[in-house]
C-alpha positions as CSV (number, residue, x, y, z in Angstrom):
1,X,42.7,-26.5,60.3
2,X,41.8,-23.7,57.8
3,X,42.8,-23.5,54.1
4,X,45.7,-21.1,54.7
5,X,47.2,-23.4,57.3
6,X,46.9,-26.4,55.0
7,X,48.4,-24.4,52.1
8,X,51.3,-23.2,54.2
9,X,52.1,-26.7,55.5
10,X,51.9,-28.2,51.9
11,X,54.2,-25.4,50.6
12,X,56.8,-26.0,53.3
13,X,56.9,-29.7,52.4
14,X,57.8,-28.7,48.9
15,X,60.9,-26.9,50.3
16,X,62.2,-30.2,51.8
17,X,65.4,-30.2,49.5
18,X,66.4,-26.8,51.0
19,X,65.7,-28.0,54.5
20,X,67.9,-31.0,53.9
21,X,70.7,-28.8,52.6
22,X,70.4,-26.4,55.5
23,X,70.3,-29.3,58.0
24,X,73.5,-30.8,56.5
25,X,75.3,-27.4,56.9
26,X,74.1,-27.2,60.6
27,X,75.2,-30.8,61.3
28,X,78.6,-30.3,59.8
29,X,79.1,-27.1,61.8
30,X,78.1,-28.8,65.0
31,X,80.4,-31.7,64.2
32,X,83.3,-29.3,63.7
33,X,82.7,-27.7,67.1
34,X,82.2,-31.1,68.8
35,X,85.5,-32.3,67.5
36,X,87.3,-29.0,68.4
37,X,88.1,-28.1,64.7
38,X,86.1,-25.0,65.6
39,X,86.8,-23.7,69.1
40,X,84.3,-22.4,71.6
41,X,85.8,-19.8,74.0
42,X,85.3,-20.3,77.7
43,X,85.4,-17.5,80.2
44,X,86.4,-17.7,83.8
45,X,83.1,-16.2,84.7
46,X,79.5,-17.4,85.2
47,X,77.6,-17.3,81.9
48,X,74.0,-18.4,81.7
49,X,72.6,-19.0,78.2
50,X,68.9,-18.8,77.4
51,X,68.0,-20.1,73.9
52,X,66.0,-22.5,71.8
53,X,66.4,-24.7,68.7
54,X,63.7,-23.2,66.7
55,X,62.6,-19.8,65.2
56,X,59.6,-18.2,66.8
57,X,58.5,-17.2,70.3
58,X,59.3,-19.8,73.0
59,X,59.4,-17.2,75.8
60,X,63.1,-16.3,75.8
61,X,62.6,-12.7,76.9
62,X,60.3,-13.5,79.9
63,X,62.8,-16.2,80.9
64,X,65.7,-13.6,80.9
65,X,63.5,-11.3,83.0
66,X,62.7,-14.2,85.3
67,X,66.4,-14.9,85.8
68,X,67.2,-11.2,86.3
69,X,64.5,-10.9,89.0
70,X,65.8,-14.1,90.6
71,X,69.5,-13.3,90.6
72,X,69.6,-9.6,91.3
73,X,68.6,-10.4,94.9
74,X,72.1,-11.9,95.5
75,X,74.3,-10.9,92.5
76,X,75.2,-8.1,90.2
77,X,73.7,-9.2,86.9
78,X,74.2,-8.1,83.3
79,X,72.4,-9.2,80.1
80,X,74.0,-9.5,76.7
81,X,71.8,-9.8,73.5
82,X,72.5,-9.6,69.8
83,X,70.1,-6.6,69.4
84,X,68.1,-8.0,66.6
85,X,66.8,-5.4,64.1
86,X,68.5,-2.5,65.7
87,X,69.8,0.3,63.5
88,X,73.4,0.1,64.9
89,X,76.2,-2.5,64.8
90,X,78.9,-3.7,67.2
91,X,79.0,-3.5,71.0
92,X,76.8,-1.1,72.9
93,X,75.9,-0.6,76.5
94,X,72.5,0.9,77.3
95,X,72.3,4.2,79.2
96,X,69.6,6.8,80.1
97,X,69.6,8.1,76.5
98,X,69.4,4.7,74.7
99,X,66.4,3.9,72.4
100,X,65.1,0.7,71.0
101,X,66.4,1.6,67.5
102,X,69.9,1.6,69.0
103,X,69.9,-1.7,70.9
104,X,66.7,-3.6,69.8
105,X,63.3,-4.0,71.3
106,X,64.0,-6.9,73.7
107,X,67.2,-5.4,75.3
108,X,65.3,-2.1,75.6
109,X,62.6,-3.9,77.4
110,X,65.2,-5.3,79.8
111,X,66.7,-1.9,80.3
112,X,63.4,-0.2,81.1
113,X,62.3,-2.9,83.5
114,X,65.6,-3.2,85.3
115,X,67.4,0.2,85.1
116,X,70.0,-0.9,87.6
117,X,71.1,-3.9,85.5
118,X,73.7,-3.6,82.8
119,X,72.1,-4.3,79.4
120,X,74.5,-4.7,76.5
121,X,74.2,-5.8,72.9
122,X,76.8,-7.1,70.5
123,X,76.7,-9.5,67.5
124,X,80.1,-11.0,68.3
125,X,79.5,-12.2,71.9
126,X,83.1,-13.4,72.2
127,X,84.2,-9.7,71.8
128,X,81.2,-8.2,73.7
129,X,81.7,-10.2,76.9
130,X,85.2,-8.7,77.7
131,X,83.9,-5.2,76.8
132,X,80.9,-5.6,79.1
133,X,83.1,-6.8,82.0
134,X,85.5,-3.8,81.3
135,X,82.6,-1.4,81.4
136,X,80.9,-3.0,84.4
137,X,83.8,-4.6,86.4
138,X,81.6,-5.5,89.4
139,X,79.4,-7.8,87.3
140,X,79.0,-11.3,88.9
141,X,77.0,-13.1,86.2
142,X,76.0,-12.5,82.6
143,X,72.8,-13.8,81.0
144,X,73.2,-14.5,77.3
145,X,69.9,-13.9,75.5
146,X,69.2,-16.2,72.5
147,X,72.7,-17.6,72.3
148,X,72.3,-21.4,72.4
149,X,73.1,-21.9,68.7
150,X,76.0,-19.4,68.8
151,X,78.8,-21.7,69.7
152,X,81.7,-19.4,69.5
153,X,81.2,-18.9,73.3
154,X,80.6,-21.8,75.6
155,X,78.3,-20.9,78.5
156,X,78.6,-22.5,81.9
157,X,74.9,-23.1,82.2
158,X,72.5,-23.6,79.3
159,X,68.7,-23.2,79.6
160,X,66.9,-24.5,76.5
161,X,63.3,-23.5,75.9
162,X,60.8,-25.4,73.7
163,X,57.1,-24.6,73.2
164,X,54.4,-27.0,74.3
165,X,52.6,-26.8,71.0
166,X,55.9,-27.1,68.9
167,X,58.3,-29.3,70.8
168,X,61.7,-29.6,69.1
169,X,61.5,-33.4,69.2
170,X,58.7,-33.4,66.7
171,X,60.1,-30.6,64.4
172,X,62.4,-30.5,61.4
173,X,64.9,-28.1,59.8
174,X,63.9,-24.8,58.2
175,X,62.2,-24.1,55.9
176,X,60.1,-27.2,56.0
177,X,60.0,-27.1,59.8
178,X,61.0,-24.4,62.4
179,X,64.4,-25.8,63.6
180,X,67.4,-23.6,63.1
181,X,69.6,-26.1,64.9
182,X,69.8,-29.9,65.0
183,X,67.4,-31.7,67.4
184,X,70.5,-33.5,68.9
185,X,71.8,-30.2,70.1
186,X,69.4,-30.4,73.1
187,X,72.0,-32.7,74.7
188,X,74.2,-29.6,75.4
189,X,71.5,-28.1,77.6
190,X,71.6,-28.3,81.4
191,X,67.9,-27.5,81.8
192,X,65.0,-27.9,79.3
193,X,61.9,-25.8,79.9
194,X,58.6,-26.7,78.2
195,X,56.9,-23.3,77.9
196,X,53.3,-22.1,77.2
197,X,51.8,-25.2,78.7
198,X,48.2,-25.5,79.7
199,X,47.6,-24.4,83.3
200,X,46.2,-27.8,84.2
201,X,48.7,-30.1,82.4
202,X,48.4,-33.6,83.7
203,X,51.1,-36.0,84.9
204,X,50.3,-38.4,82.1
205,X,51.0,-35.8,79.4
206,X,54.0,-34.5,81.3
207,X,55.6,-37.9,81.4
208,X,54.8,-38.4,77.7
209,X,56.6,-35.2,76.8
210,X,59.6,-36.2,78.9
211,X,59.7,-39.5,77.1
212,X,59.6,-37.8,73.7
213,X,62.5,-35.5,74.6
214,X,64.5,-38.3,76.1
215,X,66.6,-36.2,78.5
216,X,70.2,-37.0,79.2
217,X,71.1,-38.1,82.8
218,X,72.5,-34.7,83.7
219,X,69.4,-32.8,82.4
220,X,66.4,-31.5,84.3
221,X,63.1,-30.8,82.6
222,X,60.6,-28.1,83.8
223,X,57.2,-27.0,82.6
224,X,55.9,-23.5,82.6
225,X,52.7,-21.7,81.7
226,X,52.1,-18.1,80.8
227,X,51.0,-15.8,83.5
228,X,49.7,-12.4,82.5
229,X,50.0,-9.4,84.8
230,X,47.6,-6.4,85.1
231,X,47.6,-4.1,82.0
232,X,49.1,-0.7,82.5
233,X,48.9,2.5,80.3
234,X,51.9,2.9,78.0
235,X,52.5,6.5,79.1
236,X,50.9,7.1,82.5
237,X,51.4,3.4,83.8
238,X,47.9,3.6,85.3
239,X,46.6,0.0,85.6
240,X,43.2,-1.5,84.7
241,X,41.7,-4.9,84.3
242,X,40.4,-6.5,81.1
243,X,36.7,-7.3,81.7
244,X,34.0,-9.2,79.9
245,X,32.5,-5.8,78.8
246,X,35.7,-4.7,77.0
247,X,36.2,-4.6,73.2
248,X,40.0,-4.7,72.6
249,X,42.1,-3.8,69.6
250,X,45.2,-6.0,69.9
251,X,48.2,-4.4,68.4
252,X,51.2,-6.7,68.2
253,X,54.2,-7.7,66.2
254,X,55.5,-10.9,68.0
255,X,56.4,-14.3,66.6
256,X,53.6,-16.2,68.3
257,X,50.5,-14.2,69.4
258,X,48.4,-17.3,69.8
259,X,48.4,-17.4,73.7
260,X,47.7,-13.7,73.9
261,X,44.7,-14.1,71.6
262,X,43.5,-17.0,73.7
263,X,43.8,-14.8,76.8
264,X,41.6,-12.1,75.2
265,X,39.1,-14.7,74.0
266,X,38.7,-15.7,77.6
267,X,38.8,-12.3,79.3
268,X,37.3,-9.7,76.9
269,X,33.9,-9.4,75.3
270,X,35.6,-9.5,71.9
271,X,38.8,-8.4,70.3
272,X,40.1,-7.2,66.9
273,X,43.5,-7.7,65.5
274,X,46.1,-5.3,64.1
275,X,49.0,-7.6,63.4
276,X,52.5,-6.8,62.3
277,X,55.6,-8.9,61.7
278,X,57.9,-9.9,64.6
279,X,60.2,-7.0,65.7
280,X,58.2,-4.6,63.4
281,X,59.5,-1.0,63.6
282,X,56.4,1.1,63.9
283,X,56.0,4.3,61.8
284,X,53.8,7.3,62.1
285,X,51.7,5.8,59.3
286,X,51.3,2.6,61.3
287,X,50.0,4.7,64.3
288,X,47.5,6.4,62.0
289,X,46.4,3.0,60.8
290,X,45.9,1.8,64.3
291,X,43.9,4.9,65.3
292,X,41.7,4.5,62.2
293,X,40.9,0.9,63.0
294,X,40.3,1.8,66.6
295,X,37.7,4.4,65.6
296,X,35.7,1.8,63.8
297,X,35.0,0.1,67.2
298,X,31.7,1.7,68.4
299,X,31.7,0.3,71.9
300,X,32.2,2.8,74.8
301,X,34.2,0.1,76.6
302,X,37.0,-0.1,74.1
303,X,40.8,-0.1,74.5
304,X,44.0,-0.9,72.7
305,X,46.3,-3.6,74.1
306,X,49.9,-4.4,73.1
307,X,52.9,-6.4,74.4
308,X,55.8,-5.1,76.4
309,X,58.1,-5.8,73.4
310,X,55.9,-3.8,71.1
311,X,55.5,-1.1,73.6
312,X,59.2,-0.1,73.5
313,X,58.9,0.3,69.8
314,X,55.8,2.5,70.2
315,X,57.1,4.8,72.9
316,X,58.7,7.1,70.4
317,X,55.1,8.4,69.8
318,X,54.7,9.2,73.5
319,X,53.1,12.6,72.9
320,X,50.4,11.1,70.7
321,X,49.9,8.1,72.9
322,X,49.2,10.1,76.0
323,X,45.6,10.6,75.1
324,X,45.0,7.1,73.7
325,X,43.7,4.1,75.8
326,X,46.7,2.0,74.8
327,X,47.6,-0.5,77.5
328,X,50.6,-2.9,77.9
329,X,50.1,-6.5,79.1
330,X,53.0,-7.9,81.1
331,X,53.8,-11.6,80.9
332,X,56.0,-14.0,83.0
333,X,56.7,-17.7,83.3
334,X,54.9,-19.6,86.1
335,X,56.4,-23.0,86.9
336,X,54.0,-26.0,87.1
337,X,54.0,-29.0,89.5
338,X,55.4,-26.7,92.3
339,X,58.9,-27.0,90.7
340,X,59.8,-23.3,90.6
341,X,61.9,-23.5,93.7
342,X,63.9,-26.4,92.3
343,X,64.7,-24.4,89.1
344,X,65.6,-21.3,91.2
345,X,67.9,-23.3,93.4
346,X,69.7,-24.9,90.4
347,X,70.4,-21.5,88.8
348,X,71.6,-19.9,92.1
349,X,73.8,-22.9,92.9
350,X,75.5,-22.6,89.5
351,X,76.5,-19.0,90.1
352,X,77.4,-19.5,93.8
353,X,79.5,-22.6,93.1
354,X,81.0,-21.6,89.8
355,X,84.6,-22.7,89.5
356,X,87.0,-22.1,86.6
357,X,89.7,-24.8,86.7
358,X,93.3,-24.4,85.7
359,X,92.7,-27.0,83.0
360,X,90.1,-24.7,81.4
361,X,92.4,-21.8,81.8
362,X,95.2,-23.6,80.0
363,X,92.9,-24.6,77.2
364,X,91.8,-20.9,76.8
365,X,95.5,-19.8,76.5
366,X,96.1,-22.4,73.8
367,X,93.2,-21.1,71.8
């Protein structure tokens, strides 16, 4: 553990009074929802929520993409996100002219990868869902991206993600820890997925994690590892491999680049970093800075590498990027212990067997 890490941890401990105050507010808010003093709207429609209890990258976007890939074989799917750090507000539905500045980088990523899927954004999901269904009346299931803590809407199926190296059961409220919701909120999930696990996670450690989480009788726990695809050029989409002879300039603005850096440490000769904050909006000055740093690498086997999320924020410089060796590294979840089929079946069964009872409908009218 280096000095900066020790200093940051010590500083965050000093913020404990603020964490306690924040935690109290969260607990009271959840109690009001649990006691129905604040109401969660239910829709007579299959809603799948993907979320987490903490800030930072737990793999929500790759999970949304996994679900889209899984469900589009049988159903007409739509996604609904908040559209974090976009330059617009309110409800918006992506079309062929949409940019990342209008809907946010992650929704734009979904839109580019799945052009036949309806991709919408809206801060107030309770208002955006009816608008989305009005615009796309054939929709059969909506995936709510990063919506677990937004309790104004009650999803029919909740998938909660927690990272292997930062499991919520061992965490604390912001700003001392990384939790933005109470640990006890995990009980609302139908499925808990431990993400970014080592490829060779053993049964003993698996069972230890399950014991720490203490799942409810109705809950299933799955474990996934990161699986990287073959890098492709940001403009031409020509693919190439990362080899032990390559020197790589890593350009990224994501919450947790740790696994990506580990991947480069294992696959490239060496790598250099050009880091930005999560959801960073790249400027022409940033591009010049990236090019300048790239020029300092003397190796003939050099290239730039970025994430799919960063790529949608860099594509506005397409004319300049055409001549640069900037490659995009795709990522997906890979289920461990041969349990991917069990997860897939549970999700598909929810959509196929979804029922909205008259009791729920009556409750909705009373709200």
